[in-house]
Every structure is written in structure tokens, then in C-alpha cells.
N, C-alpha and C positions, 0 to 999 in steps of 0.2 A: 820881851819888851825892852830889855836894856839897849840893844842896838837901835831900836826905834826912838827911844828917848834921847839917846846921844845925838842921833842924826837930826831929830826935830829941834833940839837945842842949838845945834851948830847952824842949821838953816833958818833959825828963828821962825819956825812953822808951828802953827797951833791946830791945823785941821787934821786931827789924828783920830782914827777909829781902830778898835782892836777886834780881832777874831781869835777864838780859842779852839784849839784842837788837842787831842791826845792820841798818841799812837805807840809810844815806847813805854815799857815797864821799867822798874828800878834797875834791872840788869841790862838795860839797853837793847832788849829784844823788841823788834817791831811787831805790834799787834794790829788788829783792825783799827783803822782810822775812825775817830769819832769827832765830829765837829760839835763842840759843846756850847759855843756862843757865836751868833752872827748878829750884828747890829741891825735894827730896823731903821733903815735910812734909804733915801732915794739917791742912787748913784748913776742912774740911767744917763748915758752920754758923757760921763765924766772920765777924766784921765786919772788912773790910780797907780800908785807905787806901792807894791806889796813887799814888806821887809820881813825877813826871817834870819835866824842865826846861821842856819845851815841847810844846804840842799844835799841830803845824804842819799836816800833812795829816790827822792823826788815825789813820793806818794802824796805827801801833804800839799806841796806846791801844785801838783797836778789837780788835786781835788779843789783847791782854792781857786785855781785859774778857771776851772769849769764853773764854779759857783759865781765868781765875779762876772764871767762872760754871760752865763745863762740866767741866773737869778737876778743879779743887779744890772745886767745889760750895760756894762761900762763900754765906753768908746775905745779906750786903750788901757792895757794893763802891762806894766813893766814889773819885773821881779828883781829884788836886790837881796843878797845874802853876804854874810861875812865869809863863809866857807862853802865851797862846792866840791863834791866828790864826782869829778868828771867821768870817772870810770864806771860809776854805779848809778848816778842820778838820772831818772827819767825826764827831769826838767833841768835844763841848764839856764841859770838866771841871766838876765840881761846885764846885771852888774854884780860882781863879787870881788872880794879882796884877796882871798887865798884859795888855792886848790888843795884839797885834802888828799891823804894817801889811803884812806879806807879805815884807818885806826879811829876809835871813838875819841872825839874831842871834848875835853872838859873845859867849859867856859867858867870864868871866875864867879859869875853869879849863880852857877849850879852847884858849887861846892858846899857841902854841909859841915 
């Protein structure tokens, strides 16, 4: 949520929805993806920008792309991430800031 909040503030944009998923455990091992929250909203025919911190395996982004296309029936979906693992990710975002090397990335908001 941190990248989304920063971008929304910078763009002075208030039309934000969140989706929640879980797929990694505390040791950074990827488990079965679970979508834990989807908003009940009509997005049919809308243009959507999906923002996430990282495209690592791409499993989460792939599932969400299918969900936004099939369930919400959006007209256009673009994906933006801070980091993309181009060697490993099944989904390459439309916009990204950094290309990762495969090492686990610790974002400041994840530190305990």
C-alpha cells in the first residue's frame, strides 16, 4: 500500500481501491496464492492502473490481471511496480522503476 499511497499523493488522485492477497510466508517462500479481499465495485469498461511493490514470480499479478479482466470486465489494465524480476516474473509490468537480480528485496515498510 505504501507505493500506492505515495503515487496517489503525488498525482493528487483519490479514486483508490485496494485488493489483498497472500502468497509468501515469513521466510519468503511462495505458497498458494490466496486473494483475501476484492472490493465490490463496478469497474466494467474502466481503465485501471494496478500498482504493486514487486513483480517477482508474477503469480499475484497474473491472477489479478485475470480477475480484473474476467470478473470486473475492465476495458484496459496497466500494471506498475517498483521492482521487476525480469528473469523470473511471468508478468512484466507496463511500468517499473528497477530491475531486480533475484535476491529478496526488503522494503522499508516491511522491516520489523
